[in-house]
VMD Tcl script that draws the C-alpha trace (Angstrom):
set ca {
  {0.05 -0.07 -0.05}
  {1.20 3.41 -0.78}
  {1.89 5.76 2.15}
  {-1.06 7.58 3.47}
  {-1.16 10.70 5.77}
  {-1.15 10.04 9.28}
  {-4.15 10.98 11.42}
  {-3.33 10.48 15.14}
  {-7.12 10.71 16.11}
  {-7.79 7.61 14.14}
  {-5.50 5.48 16.34}
  {-7.45 3.10 18.58}
  {-10.66 4.51 16.90}
  {-13.45 1.99 16.46}
  {-14.31 1.53 12.82}
  {-16.72 -0.60 11.00}
  {-16.64 -1.04 7.15}
  {-19.16 -2.93 5.27}
  {-17.68 -5.08 2.32}
  {-14.46 -4.51 3.87}
  {-12.75 -7.54 2.32}
  {-12.42 -6.84 -1.30}
  {-12.22 -4.12 -3.80}
  {-12.17 -0.64 -2.42}
  {-13.25 -1.82 1.00}
  {-10.23 -3.90 1.25}
  {-7.93 -0.88 0.69}
  {-10.01 0.99 3.31}
  {-9.70 -1.72 5.83}
  {-5.90 -1.94 5.29}
  {-5.76 1.88 5.54}
  {-7.51 2.24 8.79}
  {-5.44 -0.77 10.26}
  {-2.18 1.17 9.42}
  {-3.55 4.19 11.39}
  {-3.79 1.94 14.35}
  {-7.64 1.82 14.50}
  {-9.73 -1.12 15.73}
  {-11.48 -2.19 12.62}
  {-14.29 -4.74 11.94}
  {-15.54 -5.55 8.78}
  {-18.61 -7.42 7.43}
  {-19.28 -8.97 4.19}
  {-21.30 -12.17 3.06}
  {-18.15 -13.81 1.26}
  {-15.56 -15.54 3.46}
  {-12.95 -12.71 4.76}
  {-11.12 -15.11 7.10}
  {-7.99 -15.30 4.67}
  {-7.96 -11.49 4.18}
  {-8.27 -10.83 7.88}
  {-5.09 -13.18 8.58}
  {-3.23 -11.33 5.66}
  {-4.02 -7.78 7.21}
  {-3.02 -8.96 10.65}
  {0.38 -10.15 9.31}
  {1.15 -7.17 6.89}
  {-0.21 -4.43 9.26}
  {0.51 -5.89 12.75}
  {-3.18 -5.04 13.70}
  {-5.66 -7.70 13.13}
  {-9.25 -6.80 11.91}
  {-12.43 -8.57 13.14}
  {-14.09 -10.21 10.46}
  {-17.82 -10.62 10.90}
  {-19.78 -12.60 8.46}
  {-23.06 -10.87 7.65}
  {-25.59 -10.44 4.50}
  {-26.01 -6.65 5.08}
  {-29.41 -6.73 3.24}
  {-30.80 -8.65 6.41}
  {-31.47 -5.66 8.64}
  {-31.64 -7.73 11.96}
  {-28.45 -9.39 11.05}
  {-26.72 -6.28 10.25}
  {-27.75 -4.92 13.54}
  {-26.44 -7.79 15.53}
  {-23.27 -7.59 13.67}
  {-22.65 -4.08 14.53}
  {-23.33 -4.80 18.04}
  {-20.73 -7.41 17.92}
  {-18.18 -5.05 16.70}
  {-19.13 -2.53 19.37}
  {-18.83 -5.20 22.01}
  {-15.36 -6.28 20.78}
  {-13.92 -2.63 19.96}
  {-16.05 -0.22 21.88}
  {-18.81 2.02 20.55}
  {-18.39 2.66 16.80}
  {-16.91 6.04 16.14}
  {-16.62 5.77 12.52}
  {-18.98 3.81 10.18}
  {-17.94 3.45 6.58}
  {-20.81 2.26 4.33}
  {-18.90 0.86 1.50}
  {-20.64 -2.43 0.18}
  {-22.79 -2.32 -3.02}
  {-23.35 -3.99 -6.28}
  {-23.31 -2.29 -9.61}
  {-24.63 -5.25 -11.58}
  {-25.53 -4.16 -15.10}
  {-29.17 -4.16 -16.21}
  {-31.62 -2.66 -18.60}
  {-34.72 -0.74 -17.61}
  {-37.06 -2.91 -19.49}
  {-35.60 -6.09 -17.77}
  {-35.92 -5.00 -14.29}
  {-38.50 -6.97 -12.10}
  {-39.65 -5.93 -8.81}
  {-37.62 -8.38 -6.99}
  {-34.43 -7.00 -8.70}
  {-35.26 -3.47 -7.95}
  {-35.86 -4.25 -4.20}
  {-32.53 -6.41 -4.23}
  {-30.66 -3.45 -5.71}
  {-31.90 -0.95 -3.11}
  {-31.54 -3.32 -0.20}
  {-27.79 -3.68 -0.88}
  {-27.02 -0.19 -2.24}
  {-29.24 2.13 -0.07}
  {-31.21 0.28 2.45}
  {-28.41 -1.07 4.29}
  {-26.58 2.28 4.56}
  {-29.52 3.67 6.29}
  {-30.01 0.88 9.00}
  {-26.15 0.69 9.65}
  {-26.29 4.34 10.39}
  {-29.30 4.09 12.39}
  {-27.75 1.32 14.39}
  {-24.63 3.20 15.28}
  {-25.97 6.79 15.83}
  {-27.13 6.19 19.41}
  {-23.52 5.13 20.40}
  {-21.89 8.01 18.62}
  {-24.36 10.40 20.45}
  {-23.18 8.87 23.78}
  {-19.62 9.35 22.67}
  {-20.26 12.92 21.82}
  {-18.70 12.47 18.30}
  {-18.80 10.41 15.31}
  {-18.27 10.24 11.51}
  {-20.48 8.29 8.87}
  {-18.87 7.90 5.37}
  {-21.29 6.65 2.69}
  {-19.64 5.47 -0.55}
  {-21.56 6.59 -3.46}
  {-20.65 6.89 -7.11}
  {-20.43 9.52 -9.75}
  {-22.74 7.39 -11.84}
  {-25.75 9.51 -10.89}
  {-23.98 12.87 -11.52}
  {-23.11 11.64 -14.92}
  {-26.46 10.23 -15.76}
  {-24.97 6.93 -16.83}
  {-27.15 4.38 -18.50}
  {-26.83 0.52 -17.94}
  {-27.69 0.35 -14.36}
  {-30.64 2.75 -13.48}
  {-31.50 0.95 -10.14}
  {-27.83 1.36 -9.02}
  {-27.90 5.03 -10.11}
  {-31.10 5.70 -8.35}
  {-29.69 4.19 -5.10}
  {-26.43 6.36 -5.32}
  {-28.40 9.53 -5.75}
  {-30.39 8.31 -2.68}
  {-27.16 8.01 -0.82}
  {-26.19 11.58 -1.22}
  {-29.66 12.80 -0.30}
  {-29.39 10.52 2.85}
  {-26.01 11.84 3.66}
  {-27.30 15.44 3.76}
  {-30.45 14.60 5.81}
  {-28.45 12.75 8.48}
  {-25.77 15.49 8.65}
  {-28.52 17.84 9.38}
  {-30.29 15.79 11.78}
  {-27.22 14.58 13.82}
  {-24.86 17.84 13.42}
  {-25.82 19.09 16.77}
  {-24.64 15.84 18.48}
  {-21.25 16.41 16.72}
  {-21.64 13.63 14.33}
  {-20.49 14.26 10.89}
  {-21.88 12.46 7.85}
  {-20.21 12.75 4.25}
  {-20.14 11.05 1.11}
  {-17.29 9.73 -0.88}
  {-18.09 9.41 -4.57}
  {-15.48 7.37 -6.62}
  {-15.35 7.41 -10.42}
  {-14.33 4.35 -12.34}
  {-11.95 2.59 -9.96}
  {-10.38 -0.49 -11.54}
  {-10.91 -3.12 -8.95}
  {-10.36 -6.65 -9.83}
  {-14.12 -7.12 -10.26}
  {-14.31 -4.19 -12.74}
  {-11.18 -5.53 -14.71}
  {-12.77 -8.93 -14.97}
  {-16.17 -7.84 -16.07}
  {-16.36 -4.62 -17.61}
  {-13.08 -3.19 -18.94}
  {-12.09 -3.38 -22.51}
  {-9.25 -1.23 -24.21}
  {-11.98 0.68 -25.98}
  {-13.82 1.58 -22.84}
  {-10.69 2.71 -20.84}
  {-9.60 4.80 -23.83}
  {-13.05 6.47 -23.93}
  {-13.07 7.11 -20.26}
  {-9.45 8.48 -20.26}
  {-10.69 11.16 -22.66}
  {-12.92 12.48 -20.07}
  {-10.43 12.57 -17.32}
  {-8.35 15.67 -16.38}
  {-5.71 13.54 -14.71}
  {-4.53 10.93 -17.34}
  {-4.32 7.78 -15.35}
  {-6.92 5.24 -14.11}
  {-7.87 4.98 -10.40}
  {-7.14 2.06 -8.22}
  {-8.76 1.33 -4.88}
  {-5.56 3.07 -3.04}
  {-6.77 6.27 -4.45}
  {-9.85 6.27 -2.07}
  {-7.71 5.55 1.13}
  {-6.42 9.00 2.16}
  {-9.77 10.79 1.31}
  {-11.63 8.24 3.39}
  {-9.11 8.64 6.24}
  {-9.48 12.41 6.10}
  {-13.41 12.30 6.31}
  {-12.93 10.03 9.21}
  {-10.50 12.26 11.12}
  {-10.87 15.41 12.78}
  {-8.82 16.95 10.10}
  {-12.29 17.40 8.36}
  {-13.95 18.37 11.64}
  {-15.77 21.29 10.12}
  {-17.04 19.30 7.05}
  {-20.32 17.40 6.94}
  {-23.20 17.08 4.59}
  {-20.72 16.99 1.57}
  {-20.03 14.52 -1.27}
  {-16.21 14.43 -2.13}
  {-15.67 13.19 -5.67}
  {-12.49 11.24 -6.47}
  {-12.57 10.46 -10.16}
  {-9.63 11.97 -11.70}
  {-11.69 15.15 -12.81}
  {-14.45 13.77 -15.01}
  {-17.33 15.46 -13.20}
  {-17.39 19.10 -12.11}
  {-19.18 19.97 -8.96}
  {-19.85 23.29 -7.19}
}
mol new
graphics top color blue
foreach p $ca { graphics top sphere $p radius 0.5 }
foreach p [lrange $ca 0 end-1] q [lrange $ca 1 end] { graphics top cylinder $p $q radius 0.2 }
display resetview
């Protein structure tokens, strides 16, 4: 992993990351571990080997908790387990999602409900579960991973795009509601990040070249590009920042 900035206030912080064992989530887990944070991560696929690898390379073992985050009761129990092991969660990173490609005319009600459950519903209920503990602590940071897909109006996955627009709205609403409790809620919006999954399923030389043409910075993004921005949003370095959506995409979309 490339060196990241050091944020002393993250040392020993209790951090929970959904989908923290693969893709962007794996890079975030490693980044927080290297800060000295106590990290728990949840995902449906087996994260045992990844947890062992992280313990070896960082000297700081994460807590892997198997969970299907679309099952709200199971998600709540998993968050409670993490808080019992590491203390009240002071930083929640809602990272897990699924951008399975689909056409509007092929979407069934069941597919729509599944897409919203993993890409939006789980974000809300994870936040709902940790907010009382953050209130008791007198501080907290919630970081919601969204996507630039809704800013660009991308076709090819409308249920996913709708959910990501919802994540930004949810971020702003929670920031307003819980700001008086010194709880900050921000969103992090990656562009096209070349995870193993993206490379395996959707990258072609033509697609990469076309995307590069849209980028100000002429290099494609990797999961490592999300680590320092996420650490920044989690730390008191961004202590006056809430309700915001921070875009990390190499300069494709323009906000403001």
